[in-house]
C-alpha positions as protocol buffer text, in pm:
chain_id: "A"
residue {
  index: 1
  type: MET
  ca { x: 6 y: 16 z: -17 }
}
residue {
  index: 2
  type: LEU
  ca { x: 236 y: 267 z: 82 }
}
residue {
  index: 3
  type: GLN
  ca { x: 483 y: 198 z: -204 }
}
residue {
  index: 4
  type: ARG
  ca { x: 138 y: 217 z: -382 }
}
residue {
  index: 5
  type: PHE
  ca { x: 80 y: 528 z: -197 }
}
residue {
  index: 6
  type: ARG
  ca { x: 417 y: 648 z: -320 }
}
residue {
  index: 7
  type: GLN
  ca { x: 416 y: 604 z: -621 }
}
residue {
  index: 8
  type: GLY
  ca { x: 78 y: 767 z: -719 }
}
residue {
  index: 9
  type: LEU
  ca { x: 195 y: 1075 z: -541 }
}
residue {
  index: 10
  type: PHE
  ca { x: 523 y: 1076 z: -747 }
}
residue {
  index: 11
  type: VAL
  ca { x: 320 y: 1115 z: -1058 }
}
residue {
  index: 12
  type: ILE
  ca { x: 87 y: 1374 z: -957 }
}
residue {
  index: 13
  type: LEU
  ca { x: 342 y: 1607 z: -885 }
}
residue {
  index: 14
  type: LEU
  ca { x: 512 y: 1571 z: -1207 }
}
residue {
  index: 15
  type: SER
  ca { x: 162 y: 1577 z: -1369 }
}
residue {
  index: 16
  type: VAL
  ca { x: 32 y: 1950 z: -1285 }
}
residue {
  index: 17
  type: SER
  ca { x: 25 y: 2111 z: -1676 }
}
residue {
  index: 18
  type: ALA
  ca { x: 146 y: 2413 z: -1470 }
}
residue {
  index: 19
  type: ALA
  ca { x: 410 y: 2668 z: -1593 }
}
residue {
  index: 20
  type: PHE
  ca { x: 631 y: 2764 z: -1347 }
}
residue {
  index: 21
  type: SER
  ca { x: 640 y: 3035 z: -1150 }
}
residue {
  index: 22
  type: GLY
  ca { x: 762 y: 3152 z: -792 }
}
residue {
  index: 23
  type: ALA
  ca { x: 611 y: 3186 z: -457 }
}
residue {
  index: 24
  type: LEU
  ca { x: 328 y: 3413 z: -470 }
}
residue {
  index: 25
  type: ALA
  ca { x: 200 y: 3673 z: -208 }
}
residue {
  index: 26
  type: ASP
  ca { x: -74 y: 3531 z: -11 }
}
residue {
  index: 27
  type: GLU
  ca { x: -125 y: 3238 z: -285 }
}
residue {
  index: 28
  type: LYS
  ca { x: -438 y: 3066 z: -307 }
}
residue {
  index: 29
  type: PRO
  ca { x: -413 y: 2630 z: -235 }
}
residue {
  index: 30
  type: SER
  ca { x: -511 y: 2532 z: -533 }
}
residue {
  index: 31
  type: GLU
  ca { x: -228 y: 2775 z: -700 }
}
residue {
  index: 32
  type: LEU
  ca { x: -15 y: 2644 z: -460 }
}
residue {
  index: 33
  type: ILE
  ca { x: -11 y: 2261 z: -593 }
}
residue {
  index: 34
  type: GLN
  ca { x: -51 y: 2346 z: -950 }
}
residue {
  index: 35
  type: ARG
  ca { x: 274 y: 2631 z: -950 }
}
residue {
  index: 36
  type: LEU
  ca { x: 434 y: 2276 z: -765 }
}
residue {
  index: 37
  type: GLY
  ca { x: 300 y: 2045 z: -1026 }
}
residue {
  index: 38
  type: GLY
  ca { x: 489 y: 2316 z: -1292 }
}
residue {
  index: 39
  type: GLU
  ca { x: 860 y: 2277 z: -1084 }
}
residue {
  index: 40
  type: ALA
  ca { x: 840 y: 1939 z: -1076 }
}
residue {
  index: 41
  type: ILE
  ca { x: 808 y: 1895 z: -1425 }
}
residue {
  index: 42
  type: MET
  ca { x: 1107 y: 2164 z: -1498 }
}
residue {
  index: 43
  type: ILE
  ca { x: 1310 y: 1929 z: -1293 }
}
residue {
  index: 44
  type: ALA
  ca { x: 1161 y: 1571 z: -1457 }
}
residue {
  index: 45
  type: ALA
  ca { x: 1246 y: 1741 z: -1790 }
}
residue {
  index: 46
  type: LYS
  ca { x: 1661 y: 1820 z: -1731 }
}
residue {
  index: 47
  type: ARG
  ca { x: 1761 y: 1454 z: -1838 }
}
residue {
  index: 48
  type: ASP
  ca { x: 2089 y: 1582 z: -1886 }
}
residue {
  index: 49
  type: ALA
  ca { x: 2093 y: 1623 z: -1504 }
}
residue {
  index: 50
  type: THR
  ca { x: 2334 y: 1461 z: -1250 }
}
residue {
  index: 51
  type: ASN
  ca { x: 2081 y: 1216 z: -994 }
}
residue {
  index: 52
  type: ALA
  ca { x: 2252 y: 1407 z: -724 }
}
residue {
  index: 53
  type: GLN
  ca { x: 2118 y: 1759 z: -913 }
}
residue {
  index: 54
  type: ARG
  ca { x: 1785 y: 1576 z: -931 }
}
residue {
  index: 55
  type: ILE
  ca { x: 1743 y: 1501 z: -559 }
}
residue {
  index: 56
  type: ALA
  ca { x: 1847 y: 1829 z: -424 }
}
residue {
  index: 57
  type: GLY
  ca { x: 1584 y: 2033 z: -671 }
}
residue {
  index: 58
  type: PHE
  ca { x: 1279 y: 1797 z: -588 }
}
residue {
  index: 59
  type: GLU
  ca { x: 1426 y: 1878 z: -212 }
}
residue {
  index: 60
  type: THR
  ca { x: 1347 y: 2237 z: -257 }
}
residue {
  index: 61
  type: LEU
  ca { x: 1034 y: 2120 z: -418 }
}
residue {
  index: 62
  type: PHE
  ca { x: 955 y: 1941 z: -119 }
}
residue {
  index: 63
  type: GLU
  ca { x: 1088 y: 2213 z: 152 }
}
residue {
  index: 64
  type: LYS
  ca { x: 833 y: 2487 z: -55 }
}
residue {
  index: 65
  type: GLY
  ca { x: 514 y: 2283 z: -26 }
}
residue {
  index: 66
  type: PHE
  ca { x: 529 y: 2142 z: 239 }
}
residue {
  index: 67
  type: ASP
  ca { x: 506 y: 2199 z: 644 }
}
residue {
  index: 68
  type: VAL
  ca { x: 750 y: 1929 z: 680 }
}
residue {
  index: 69
  type: PRO
  ca { x: 817 y: 1925 z: 1075 }
}
residue {
  index: 70
  type: LEU
  ca { x: 424 y: 1959 z: 1058 }
}
residue {
  index: 71
  type: VAL
  ca { x: 439 y: 1622 z: 876 }
}
residue {
  index: 72
  type: ALA
  ca { x: 667 y: 1466 z: 1073 }
}
residue {
  index: 73
  type: ARG
  ca { x: 532 y: 1523 z: 1374 }
}
residue {
  index: 74
  type: ILE
  ca { x: 185 y: 1481 z: 1264 }
}
residue {
  index: 75
  type: VAL
  ca { x: 321 y: 1081 z: 1124 }
}
residue {
  index: 76
  type: LEU
  ca { x: 465 y: 1022 z: 1497 }
}
residue {
  index: 77
  type: GLY
  ca { x: 187 y: 1053 z: 1608 }
}
residue {
  index: 78
  type: ARG
  ca { x: 202 y: 960 z: 1966 }
}
residue {
  index: 79
  type: TYR
  ca { x: 526 y: 873 z: 1993 }
}
residue {
  index: 80
  type: TRP
  ca { x: 567 y: 1244 z: 1924 }
}
residue {
  index: 81
  type: ARG
  ca { x: 506 y: 1280 z: 2296 }
}
residue {
  index: 82
  type: VAL
  ca { x: 743 y: 1063 z: 2449 }
}
residue {
  index: 83
  type: ALA
  ca { x: 1065 y: 1128 z: 2226 }
}
residue {
  index: 84
  type: THR
  ca { x: 1281 y: 1360 z: 2348 }
}
residue {
  index: 85
  type: PRO
  ca { x: 1393 y: 1723 z: 2230 }
}
residue {
  index: 86
  type: ALA
  ca { x: 1716 y: 1599 z: 2046 }
}
residue {
  index: 87
  type: GLN
  ca { x: 1483 y: 1285 z: 1928 }
}
residue {
  index: 88
  type: GLN
  ca { x: 1240 y: 1486 z: 1761 }
}
residue {
  index: 89
  type: GLU
  ca { x: 1471 y: 1697 z: 1568 }
}
residue {
  index: 90
  type: GLU
  ca { x: 1658 y: 1483 z: 1478 }
}
residue {
  index: 91
  type: PHE
  ca { x: 1336 y: 1252 z: 1387 }
}
residue {
  index: 92
  type: VAL
  ca { x: 1205 y: 1558 z: 1162 }
}
residue {
  index: 93
  type: SER
  ca { x: 1591 y: 1616 z: 984 }
}
residue {
  index: 94
  type: LEU
  ca { x: 1596 y: 1216 z: 867 }
}
residue {
  index: 95
  type: PHE
  ca { x: 1206 y: 1209 z: 815 }
}
residue {
  index: 96
  type: HIS
  ca { x: 1297 y: 1514 z: 548 }
}
residue {
  index: 97
  type: LYS
  ca { x: 1574 y: 1331 z: 353 }
}
residue {
  index: 98
  type: TYR
  ca { x: 1393 y: 999 z: 359 }
}
residue {
  index: 99
  type: ILE
  ca { x: 1051 y: 1144 z: 154 }
}
residue {
  index: 100
  type: VAL
  ca { x: 1324 y: 1316 z: -32 }
}
residue {
  index: 101
  type: ASN
  ca { x: 1525 y: 1001 z: -162 }
}
residue {
  index: 102
  type: ALA
  ca { x: 1197 y: 778 z: -179 }
}
residue {
  index: 103
  type: TYR
  ca { x: 1067 y: 1022 z: -448 }
}
residue {
  index: 104
  type: ALA
  ca { x: 1336 y: 1152 z: -616 }
}
residue {
  index: 105
  type: GLN
  ca { x: 1411 y: 793 z: -755 }
}
residue {
  index: 106
  type: ARG
  ca { x: 1060 y: 802 z: -936 }
}
residue {
  index: 107
  type: LEU
  ca { x: 1203 y: 1118 z: -1139 }
}
residue {
  index: 108
  type: ASN
  ca { x: 1142 y: 992 z: -1438 }
}
residue {
  index: 109
  type: ALA
  ca { x: 789 y: 858 z: -1365 }
}
residue {
  index: 110
  type: TYR
  ca { x: 623 y: 1123 z: -1548 }
}
residue {
  index: 111
  type: ASP
  ca { x: 452 y: 1000 z: -1930 }
}
residue {
  index: 112
  type: GLY
  ca { x: 176 y: 1243 z: -2045 }
}
residue {
  index: 113
  type: GLN
  ca { x: 4 y: 1206 z: -1730 }
}
residue {
  index: 114
  type: LYS
  ca { x: -346 y: 1511 z: -1714 }
}
residue {
  index: 115
  type: PHE
  ca { x: -356 y: 1756 z: -1438 }
}
residue {
  index: 116
  type: GLU
  ca { x: -710 y: 1861 z: -1311 }
}
residue {
  index: 117
  type: ILE
  ca { x: -829 y: 2089 z: -1021 }
}
residue {
  index: 118
  type: THR
  ca { x: -1179 y: 1988 z: -943 }
}
residue {
  index: 119
  type: GLY
  ca { x: -1259 y: 2180 z: -673 }
}
residue {
  index: 120
  type: THR
  ca { x: -1212 y: 2251 z: -287 }
}
residue {
  index: 121
  type: GLN
  ca { x: -1315 y: 2247 z: 9 }
}
residue {
  index: 122
  type: PRO
  ca { x: -1275 y: 2464 z: 332 }
}
residue {
  index: 123
  type: LEU
  ca { x: -1236 y: 2292 z: 640 }
}
residue {
  index: 124
  type: ASN
  ca { x: -1206 y: 2627 z: 885 }
}
residue {
  index: 125
  type: GLU
  ca { x: -1035 y: 2927 z: 816 }
}
residue {
  index: 126
  type: THR
  ca { x: -697 y: 2848 z: 810 }
}
residue {
  index: 127
  type: GLU
  ca { x: -717 y: 2398 z: 602 }
}
residue {
  index: 128
  type: THR
  ca { x: -852 y: 2331 z: 279 }
}
residue {
  index: 129
  type: VAL
  ca { x: -913 y: 2019 z: 108 }
}
residue {
  index: 130
  type: VAL
  ca { x: -817 y: 2090 z: -251 }
}
residue {
  index: 131
  type: LYS
  ca { x: -967 y: 1793 z: -478 }
}
residue {
  index: 132
  type: SER
  ca { x: -793 y: 1665 z: -859 }
}
residue {
  index: 133
  type: VAL
  ca { x: -792 y: 1440 z: -1027 }
}
residue {
  index: 134
  type: ILE
  ca { x: -496 y: 1284 z: -1255 }
}
residue {
  index: 135
  type: ARG
  ca { x: -579 y: 1065 z: -1608 }
}
residue {
  index: 136
  type: GLU
  ca { x: -350 y: 815 z: -1756 }
}
residue {
  index: 137
  type: PRO
  ca { x: -374 y: 836 z: -2093 }
}
residue {
  index: 138
  type: SER
  ca { x: -482 y: 505 z: -2102 }
}
residue {
  index: 139
  type: GLY
  ca { x: -792 y: 659 z: -1992 }
}
residue {
  index: 140
  type: ASN
  ca { x: -760 y: 567 z: -1583 }
}
residue {
  index: 141
  type: ALA
  ca { x: -790 y: 796 z: -1302 }
}
residue {
  index: 142
  type: LEU
  ca { x: -688 y: 860 z: -1027 }
}
residue {
  index: 143
  type: LYS
  ca { x: -861 y: 1068 z: -793 }
}
residue {
  index: 144
  type: VAL
  ca { x: -592 y: 1332 z: -485 }
}
residue {
  index: 145
  type: GLU
  ca { x: -693 y: 1538 z: -218 }
}
residue {
  index: 146
  type: TRP
  ca { x: -466 y: 1770 z: -151 }
}
residue {
  index: 147
  type: ARG
  ca { x: -549 y: 1968 z: 260 }
}
residue {
  index: 148
  type: VAL
  ca { x: -326 y: 2305 z: 268 }
}
residue {
  index: 149
  type: LEU
  ca { x: -293 y: 2457 z: 588 }
}
residue {
  index: 150
  type: LYS
  ca { x: -250 y: 2811 z: 528 }
}
residue {
  index: 151
  type: ARG
  ca { x: -67 y: 3025 z: 792 }
}
residue {
  index: 152
  type: GLY
  ca { x: -25 y: 3384 z: 705 }
}
residue {
  index: 153
  type: ASP
  ca { x: 57 y: 3421 z: 373 }
}
residue {
  index: 154
  type: ASP
  ca { x: 224 y: 3084 z: 319 }
}
residue {
  index: 155
  type: PRO
  ca { x: 47 y: 2809 z: 182 }
}
residue {
  index: 156
  type: ARG
  ca { x: 203 y: 2462 z: 332 }
}
residue {
  index: 157
  type: ILE
  ca { x: 34 y: 2115 z: 207 }
}
residue {
  index: 158
  type: ILE
  ca { x: -6 y: 1855 z: 547 }
}
residue {
  index: 159
  type: ASP
  ca { x: -136 y: 1590 z: 412 }
}
residue {
  index: 160
  type: VAL
  ca { x: -167 y: 1412 z: 72 }
}
residue {
  index: 161
  type: MET
  ca { x: -497 y: 1171 z: 16 }
}
residue {
  index: 162
  type: VAL
  ca { x: -500 y: 900 z: -319 }
}
residue {
  index: 163
  type: GLU
  ca { x: -833 y: 688 z: -318 }
}
residue {
  index: 164
  type: GLY
  ca { x: -890 y: 855 z: 10 }
}
residue {
  index: 165
  type: VAL
  ca { x: -605 y: 694 z: 166 }
}
residue {
  index: 166
  type: SER
  ca { x: -385 y: 914 z: 331 }
}
residue {
  index: 167
  type: MET
  ca { x: 25 y: 941 z: 322 }
}
residue {
  index: 168
  type: ALA
  ca { x: 65 y: 1055 z: 671 }
}
residue {
  index: 169
  type: ILE
  ca { x: -139 y: 791 z: 830 }
}
residue {
  index: 170
  type: THR
  ca { x: -18 y: 508 z: 624 }
}
residue {
  index: 171
  type: GLN
  ca { x: 326 y: 584 z: 676 }
}
residue {
  index: 172
  type: ARG
  ca { x: 215 y: 695 z: 1058 }
}
residue {
  index: 173
  type: SER
  ca { x: 175 y: 282 z: 1028 }
}
residue {
  index: 174
  type: GLU
  ca { x: 391 y: 239 z: 852 }
}
residue {
  index: 175
  type: PHE
  ca { x: 673 y: 364 z: 1165 }
}
residue {
  index: 176
  type: SER
  ca { x: 489 y: 277 z: 1449 }
}
residue {
  index: 177
  type: SER
  ca { x: 526 y: -46 z: 1353 }
}
residue {
  index: 178
  type: ILE
  ca { x: 888 y: -61 z: 1336 }
}
residue {
  index: 179
  type: ILE
  ca { x: 884 y: 131 z: 1700 }
}
residue {
  index: 180
  type: SER
  ca { x: 600 y: -133 z: 1890 }
}
residue {
  index: 181
  type: LYS
  ca { x: 878 y: -351 z: 1867 }
}
residue {
  index: 182
  type: THR
  ca { x: 1088 y: -184 z: 2111 }
}
residue {
  index: 183
  type: GLY
  ca { x: 897 y: 118 z: 2267 }
}
residue {
  index: 184
  type: ASN
  ca { x: 1184 y: 332 z: 2166 }
}
residue {
  index: 185
  type: VAL
  ca { x: 1186 y: 592 z: 1960 }
}
residue {
  index: 186
  type: GLU
  ca { x: 1554 y: 519 z: 1889 }
}
residue {
  index: 187
  type: THR
  ca { x: 1473 y: 233 z: 1717 }
}
residue {
  index: 188
  type: LEU
  ca { x: 1321 y: 410 z: 1458 }
}
residue {
  index: 189
  type: LEU
  ca { x: 1574 y: 651 z: 1419 }
}
residue {
  index: 190
  type: GLU
  ca { x: 1816 y: 411 z: 1375 }
}
residue {
  index: 191
  type: ARG
  ca { x: 1615 y: 274 z: 1081 }
}
residue {
  index: 192
  type: LEU
  ca { x: 1626 y: 643 z: 927 }
}
residue {
  index: 193
  type: ARG
  ca { x: 1995 y: 661 z: 989 }
}
residue {
  index: 194
  type: ALA
  ca { x: 2072 y: 345 z: 779 }
}
residue {
  index: 195
  type: GLN
  ca { x: 1815 y: 409 z: 500 }
}
residue {
  index: 196
  type: VAL
  ca { x: 1918 y: 800 z: 465 }
}
residue {
  index: 197
  type: GLY
  ca { x: 2291 y: 695 z: 459 }
}
residue {
  index: 198
  type: LYS
  ca { x: 2367 y: 882 z: 845 }
}
residue {
  index: 199
  type: GLY
  ca { x: 2341 y: 520 z: 987 }
}
């Protein structure tokens, strides 16, 4: 399930057919999603770029679009409260690298998919769900919802739901299963250090 979600999310990031632009003041949630897609396509289009350059480009994209510290806290779930401040700080950093490494390997996944924003649903004064659909050349469609939190003039993605499956909940389930073996957050940190090359 997690592998399918990662593949789907990456295709989504590459399939938004919007023109590239810089960060905008008072940007709407739907505009954020379109802008990120435009930037992702630019990264994927650089066929002569090295793997390191692609990873760096995707990392910048991830930092621009997602509230990484908040997503990391949501993903760690109840274990965030039992982690020490040092463990919390390290987890945010390792989670950042883990996600970037996972998606950067899929920079050649774009293959003509079409992206369409189908609507928005305000949840409250600060959160909005941006609804979209990804259409494959084969005719298959994938429903995607982006949960965007807006603080001031800076909207950031805090969750993505592919066909109703939440990134945050799916990732939290995977990480919780690792921690539950010992009950210690350090178990997960050790696993992530090894996976991102810091162990």
